[in-house]
C-alpha positions in Angstrom: 41.4 26.8 25.1 38.1 27.8 23.5 34.8 26.1 23.9 32.1 26.0 21.1 28.5 25.9 22.1 25.6 25.4 19.7 22.0 26.0 20.7 19.0 25.3 18.4 15.3 25.9 19.2 12.0 26.8 17.6 9.8 29.7 18.7 6.1 29.9 18.5 5.3 31.7 15.2 3.8 34.8 17.0 7.0 35.1 19.1 9.7 34.8 16.3 10.0 38.5 15.6 10.2 39.4 19.2 12.9 36.8 19.7 14.9 38.2 16.8 14.6 41.7 18.3 15.9 40.5 21.6 18.8 38.8 19.9 19.6 41.9 18.0 19.8 43.8 21.2 22.4 41.4 22.5 24.6 42.0 19.5 24.1 45.8 19.8 25.3 45.6 23.5 28.3 43.4 22.6 29.3 45.9 19.9 28.8 48.9 22.2 31.0 47.3 24.9 33.6 46.0 22.4 33.2 42.7 24.2 36.2 40.3 24.0 36.4 36.6 24.8 33.5 35.5 22.6 32.8 34.9 18.9 29.1 34.6 18.4 26.6 34.2 15.6 22.8 33.8 15.8 20.9 32.6 12.8 17.2 32.5 11.9 16.5 29.7 9.6 14.3 30.0 6.5 11.2 28.6 8.2 11.2 31.8 10.2 10.8 30.2 13.6 14.0 28.1 14.1 17.0 29.8 15.6 20.6 28.5 15.8 23.2 30.2 18.0 26.9 29.3 17.8 29.2 30.8 20.4 32.9 30.2 20.7 34.1 31.2 24.2 37.8 32.1 24.2 38.0 32.9 27.9 37.0 31.1 31.2 34.3 33.7 31.8 31.3 33.9 29.4 30.8 37.6 28.6 27.1 36.9 28.1 26.7 36.1 31.8 27.1 39.8 32.6 25.1 41.1 29.7 21.9 42.9 30.5 20.6 42.4 27.0 21.3 38.6 27.2 19.5 38.5 30.5 16.5 40.2 28.9 16.7 37.7 26.0 16.6 34.8 28.4 13.8 36.2 30.5 10.6 34.5 29.6 12.2 32.5 26.8 10.2 29.5 27.8 7.0 31.2 26.9 8.4 32.0 23.4 9.5 28.5 22.6 7.6 25.8 20.7 10.6 23.3 20.8 13.9 23.1 22.6 16.3 24.6 23.4 18.7 21.9 22.4 22.2 22.9 23.6 25.4 21.0 22.6 29.1 21.5 22.9 30.8 21.2 19.5 34.2 20.8 18.0 35.1 23.1 15.1 36.2 20.9 12.2 36.9 23.8 9.9 36.2 27.5 9.5 36.8 30.1 6.8 36.5 33.9 6.9 36.8 34.4 10.6 33.1 34.1 11.4 33.5 31.2 13.8 36.5 29.1 14.3 38.9 27.3 16.6 
């Protein structure tokens, strides 16, 4: 059974680009390792400082737990944030196109 997690937060303006760079590194590592068990999207909203992550975990083990790039992203995140993070578990009501779904 899959679990959907949603995390929203706002970075300090001077930290937003660095935050985006660190997120991009996570996706590069996931692609390089052909990581299974997770469907994941990270969005930067139009204000430039708010980020939204949606992860659907299809396995008992979260592949991000063993990701060096994700560890680097989480390291010092508190100093980059202006607000949040606000994590929540969500239920997929509908999905189209295979981006995120249940």
